[in-house]
N, C-alpha and C positions, 0 to 999 in steps of 0.2 A: 349431806347437808339438808337441813329442814328449811323449806321456804316459809317465811313468816307472813301469812296473809293479813295479819292485823296491821302491818305497816302501811298497807294501801287502803284498808277498810276496817277500822276498829269496831264497826257496828255489825259485823257478821256474827250471827248467833249460831248458825249451823254451817257445816261444810263436809265434804268427803275427802278422804286421804288414803294413802297406802302405807302399810306397816313396813318399815325398813329394818327394825331390830326389836326383839322381844326379850324382856327380862322377867324375873320372878314378880317384881312389883312395878314394872314400868314398861312403856312402849315408846319407841322413837318412830316418827312418821316422816313422810316425804314433804308434807306441808301441814300447817296448823293454824288455827285461829286463836289458840290459847296463848296468852301473854305470860312469859316467864318472869320471875322476880328480877328486878333490875332497875337502875335509875331511880332508886328510892321508892319504887312502886311495888306492892305485893303481887303475887302471881294469881292467875285465874283458877277456878275450879269448874267441875262439870263432869261430863260423861263421854266415853269413847265406846261405841257399840258396833258389833258385827253380828252376823248370823250365828256365830259360834261362841261369842264371849262378850264381856262387858268390863270396862275399867272405870271405876269411880275415881276421878282425878282429884287428888288432894293438894298437889303442888306441881309446879312446872319450873324446870331449870334449863338454862342455856349454857352449853359448854362446847367449845370448839366447833361451832357451826351446827351442832345437833341440839334439838330441843327435846328434853326428856319429860314425859308425862308420867308422874309417879302417883300410886294410890293402891286401891284394892282391886285385884283382878278376879273375876269369876268366869269360868269357862276357859276357852282356849283362843289364842291368836296365833297367826302364822305370818312369816315374812311374805310380802306381796299381796296380802289380803286387803280388800277395800273395807274401810270402816267409816262410820258416821260420827262427826264431832258435834257435841252440844254444850255450849258454854253456859254456866250459871249466870244468866244475864243480870239478875238483880245485883249479884256481887260485882260483876264487870262494870255495871253502871256506877256503882258506888266508887270503885277504884278510879274510873274515868273522871268522876266529879272531883275526887280528892286531887288527882294529878293536874287537871286543868285549873282547879282552884289555886294550886301552888304556883302555877305560872302567872295567874292573874294577880296574886299577892305580890310576887316578885316584880311584875310590871308596875304595880302601884308604888311599892317601896322605892324603886329606882326612878320613878317619875318625881316623887317628892324629895328623895335624897339621891341625886344623880351620881354622887361620888362613892356610893357603897358598892362593894364587890362581892357577889354571891360566892359561897364556897360549896354548898350542897343543899339538897332538899330531901326531906323524908315525907312521903305521901301515903302513910297508912301502915307501914311496917311497924309492928308492935303498937298499933293504935296511936302512933305519933304523927302529927302533921305540923311541920315547921320548915322555914327556910333559914339557913345560917349565912351570916355575912362576916367578912373580915373586920376585925377591930371591935372594941367596945364602944357603943354609941347610945345616946339617950334619945330615942325616937318618940315622936308625938303620936300615940296610938289613936287618939280621937281624930286627928287630921287624916291619918292613914285610912281609917274606916270610912270617913266621909268621901275621900277620893275613890276608894274601892267600891263603895255603894254606887257612886255615879258611874263608874266603869261598867258595873254589872247591869244597871238600869239602861245603859246605852245599847245593850245587846251587841257586844263586840263581835266582829267577824273572827272565826277560828278556822284555820286550815293547816294542812301539812303539805310540804313539797320536798323534792329532792334536788339539791344544788351542790356544786363543787365548793371546796373550801375557799377558793378565791372569790367565787360569787357571794358566798356567805359573808366574807370580810367586808364587801361593799354594802351589805344590807344591815350589818349589826355593828354597834360601837363597843361591844364587849363580847368576848368569846372565851370558853375554857382554854387553858394553856395547851393541852395535848389533844389534837384532833387528827384523824386519819386523812391522808392526802391521796390515797390510791383509789378511792371510791367516792361516789356521791353521798352526801349526808342528808338524812331525813331531818327536816327543820320544821319546828312549830312556828306559825306566824299568827299574831294577834293584831288586828286592826292595821295590818300592813306597816307597822312601826316596830314591833317587838319580834325579833327573830332569835331562836335559840335551838341548838341541836337537841333532838329529842327522839327516842325510840319507843316511847310508851303509847298507851291508848288515850285518846283525847276525845272530847265532845266535838260535835260537828258545827255547832253554832251557838251564839249567845242566847238563843231562845231556850236552850236546855239547861242553863246554869242554875243550880240550886243556890240557896242563901249562903253567903260566905261572910265570916266575921273574923277579924284579927283579935285574938283573946288575950295575948300577953306578949310583952317585949322583955326578953331575958338577956341581960348583959353578963357575959362571962369574962374571963381574964383577957382573952385575945379575940373574942368574937361576940356576935349578937344574934340571938335566936328570935325569929318572928313566928310565934305560934298562931295557928288559925284553926277554925272549925267550919264544917260544912253541914248544913241542916237540910234534910230532904223535905219536900213539900208535904203538907198534911194530906192524908188519904181522903178521897172524895167518894161519896156513895153514888154508884151509877145504876140507873134503872134502864136496862137494855133488853127489849123483848126478844132480840135475836139470840141472847145468851141464857135462855131458860133451860133448866134441866129437862131431859126427855125421858120417856118411858122405854123399857126394854123392847116392847113390841113395835116401837116406832123407829128403832135404830136403822133398819134396812131402808125404810122409806126416806129417812133423813139423809142417809148416805147417797141414795139415788138423787135426791133433791139437790144436795151439795155438789154432786158431780155435774148436774145440768147447769146450776147457777155459775159454778166456777168456770166452765167452758164458755158460757155466754159472756161472762165478764172478761175472760182472758182474750176473747176475740176482738174486743173493742179497745184493748190497751195499745197505745201508740208510742209511749215514752217510758224510759226506765223509771222515772218518778211514779208514773201510774202503776208500773209493775210492782214497785215497792209498796204502794198503798194496797194493791191486791194481795200481796204476800201477808201484810199485817191483817187484812180483813179475814183471811182464812187460816193462816199458819202462825200469826203472831201470838203473843202470850194470852190474849183474850179473843183470838180468832175463832171463827165458827167451827172449823175442823178441830182445833185444839180443845175447845170446850167439849166437843163430842168425845175426844180421846180421854179427857179428864173424868169421864163417867165410868171408865173401865174399872178402876179400883173399887167401885161401889157394887160391882156385879158379883154374882156367885162364880165359883171356879168353872162350872160348866158353861155359863154365859160368856165368861172371859175367853175360853177356848173357841167359842163359836164366833164371837163378834170382834175379838182382838185382831185376828188376821185381816178382817174386812176393813177395820178402821186404819190399821197400819198401812195397808195397801192404798187406801184413799190418800193418806198423807204423802206416801212416797210418790204416788202418781202426780199429785199436785206439785210437789217439789220438782219432779222431772220436767213437767210442762213449763214451769216458771223458768228453769234453767235454759230450756230450749228457746223459749220466747226471748229471754235476755240475749242469747246468742244471735237470734234473728235481728233484734233491735240494734245490737252493737254493729252488726255487719251493715245494716241499712244506714246507720249514722256515719259510717266511714267515708261515704261520699260527701264531699264538701259542697254546700250550697252557697255560692258566691253572692247571692242576693240578700243573705242575712246580714243585718248591720253588725259591725264589729263591736267588741267590748272595749270601752274606753279604759285605758290603763292610767293609773295615777302617775304623774311625772313631776319631777322637781322636788326640792327639799328646802327647808328654811335656811337662809344665809347664816353662817356662824355668828355674825354680829347680832342677828335677830334672836338666835338661840340663847346667847349670853344675856341679852337684855331681858328676855322672858324669865330666865333663871334668876336674875338679880331682882327683878320686879317681884317674883314669888317670894324671895327671901325677905325683902323689905316689907312687903304686905304682911307677912307673918309677924314682923316686929313692929307693926302698927303704923307704917308709913303709907301715905297716899302717893299716887303717881301724878306728877304735874307736867304741864307742857306750856310752851309759849312760842311767840313768833320768831322766825329765823331772820327776818328783816327787822332790825331793832333800832331803837332810839338811843343816842349817845347817853342820855340821862340814865337809863336803866342798865346799859352795858358798862358804863364807866363811873359816872358821877356818884350814884348811890352806893357804889362799891368802894368808896374812899379813894377814887382816882380822879382828882380834879384836872382841869384842862392844863396841858403841859407836863403832866406827871410822866416821868421816864418810863414807867411800866407800860404806858399806852404805845410807846414807840416799839417796845420789845414784842408787842403782840402783832405788829405788821397788819394793821386793820385794813380790810377791803371796804372802802366807802362806796355807797351808791350815789349819795348826794352829800358832798362835804358841806358843813362839818358835822351834820346831825344824823344822817341816815346811813346805816351800815349793815353789813352781814355780821351777825353776832359772832364774837370771838370766843365765847365760852357760854355754857349753860347757866352761869351765875346770873345772867340777866333775868332768867325766869325766877330765880330766888328773890331778886329785888322786887319784881312785880308782885309775887305772892305775898311777900312781907309787907308791901305797901298797901295791898288791897284786903288783907285779912288780919285778924287779931290772934295773938298767941292763946293757947299752945298750938304749935305747928310742927308736924313731922312729915316731910315731903322729899321724894326723890324725883329727878328729872333726867331721863335719857334723851339725847338729841344730837343733831348735827351742828358742827361749828365750822368756821371758815377763817383762814389766815393766809397771808402771803408768804407761804413756806416753800423752800426748795425741796422737791421730792427726793427722799432717800429711803433706806430700809426701815426707818422707824418714824418718819414724818411725811405728811402730805398736806396739801392746801385744803383738803376736805377731810374731815375726821369726825368721830363720835366722841362725846363726853358723857359721863354719868355723874350728875350733881346730886348732892343730898344735903339737907340741913334740918336742924332741930332748934326751936326757940321755945323756952319755957322758963319757969322759975327754978333756980338751983342747978342749971346745967353746967358741967365742968369738963375739964380735959379728960378725966377718967372715963366719962361716958363716951367721948369721941374715940379713944383708943380701944375701948371694949367693942364698939360696933364695927370698927374697921377690922380688928383682929378676927372677930366672929365671921364677918363677911368674907374675908380672904380665905379662911379655913373652909368655909362652905364651898367656895369655888375650886380651890386647889387641894383640899384635904387637910387633915389636922397636922400633918408633918411639914407644911409649908413654912419656910423661915421668913419672918417679917422684921423690918427695922424701921424706927421712926427717927428723923433728923430734924433739928431746928432749921427752918427755912423762912425767908421773908416773903410774905404775900400781903399786898396793901389792904385787902378786904378783911383780913383776919389778924388777930394778935392775942397770944403768940401763934406762929404758924408752924406747921409740921409737914415734912415731906415723908411719904410712906413708900418704902421699897420692898420688893420681894427678891429672894435669891433667884438668880437666873435659872429658869427651868431648862434651858438648852445646854448649859455647861456645868450646872450644879455648883456655881460659885467659883469655877476654875478660871473664868475669863474667856470671852469669845467676841466675835464681831458684833453679835446682837446686843450684848450688854456693854459694848465698847471696852471690853477687857477689864471691867470693874467687878464682875461677879454678881452685881445687883442690877435690877431694872427698876427705874422710878415709875411708879404707877400713877402718881398724882399728888395733889396738895390738899392740906386741910388745916384746921385751926379753929380757935374761938372767934366768933363773928365780931368784927371790930366795933368799938363804941360808936364811931362815926357812921358806920353802915346801918346799925340799928336805928340811930337817931334820924338819919336821912330817910328811912322807910317809915317813920312815924311811930317807932316802938321805944318806950322808955328804957334805956339801958341800966337805969338804977333799980328797976324791978325785974327785968327779964335778961337772961343771957342765952347764948346758943352756940352751937358749933356748925361748921359747914365743911364739906369735902367735895372734891372733884377728881375724877380719874380719867385717864385716856382709855376709852373703851376698846379702841383698836389694839392697843398693846395687851390688854387683858385677853382678847381673842387670840392674838398671836401666841401668847404663853400657854393658853389653855389647849390650843390645837397644834402647837409646835409648827407654826407658820413663820418662816424666817424673814419674810419681807412683807411689810405692810402693803406694798403696791399690789401684791398678788390677791389681796382681799377684794379689790375693786377693779381688777384688770380683766374680768370676764373669764377667769380660768374655771373650767367646768368642774374640776375636782373639789373646789370650794363652794360650788353652787348646787 
């Protein structure tokens, strides 16, 4: 078995390992920092070196627990021999950028379109960068790029962790179908909200992200490809006096100087972070020791033989001292200091009702609606009279009103009261939705409670007709439940609209077969709608001969139940932690 060091630290550029198998063109090692092609990500390249040989790694493959490093071998290797690994860091960084960008694109797409299901991602194999989703969809590329840009500018947190499958199910609302249950899974986490099983190399923080843009939405017969590109930052000119080229006669004095400086700097290192900074200062791509080593190719063969061993010994000595220092720091940090303040862990999640309200607000904002609100303690004038419900109308009895002061002050029985307030105080054209609480003297059961949420919407303008109403409701329900949801409209009487429609969806619990939730009808009534009544428009000060409009109202709690397969509405507000 080969231990994959990149799983715990994908930023390792060098490491040591032992040879376990030797082939004509490949080596298998006991551990490696090289990432093998997989998960849509191409493999690393680089070098494996020993005192007797060198392998220029062209590709890396994973098979049956062993990681095979394939390429051109010069010299000899033997089983049990210690070798040094050096990853082509420029290529690794590019792969990491592609891979992390793919997950950021997926996070963006599923934030804007929550019902999309990812199939696969290709992050650089064959120079392709895309995420594929089930079904053919018409996605708004402009909106996606705006959300993606905001996400990148927020510098999201990026980390990986190992969790069990059961733990992962509690963290994520979507997972691939087949995942192993016998071991912990390596999971990528972005902003503590996006969790996905992942074995690739990732960036460590949002500070490192290059520019990402979604370039094309390709709709195929049964799927949709979201193509993206990643652009590296423009190179900057750096004037650093520490990195000047040196003369041959000065090499030995520079080596002595670097030895002294390195030891003095190493002595004052107190934390692993400081040790990382020291490594970069001396052994990073632009480090002082590395710059000195890069002078070797410019020397004559005789000078290379003289100064090569000196510089290589300097590099190995510094690497050894850093490893020893890291071991010392790790041992020292194993003692727990109980006086250090703990890390505050984020707790809690949004209530399912809040999640659905935000999803629907996002949908209606996209379609040009404003979000309205109004008082929950309402006047009878706005709650009934202006909705074509005069005093004594039988519909007022059906609503079992909870009065605060009879006969005029009450707890609103529907969010239609906000509609009449907005229509009375504003001039058309108007496009508004209103989420909010309502109250009625109801007997609590699986589908009704005395306290519940409604989602009201209305449009008033010139030329509005029933076709506009059916289109927005159909599009809205497909957005929530997917394009395959079955919807039906029935004629139904509502005093505030004429004609009136009841809108139903096929029961998501029994798929139309009939169950206790749908009262064995196969359909669940989501709410009512229709063309705003002539009298309602007139009562609100709008000329019904010039303007027309439609209105709809749905029971928001029933939507939440069908969306999340919650069988009893009382569980939503009964304090059950599984829903909170």
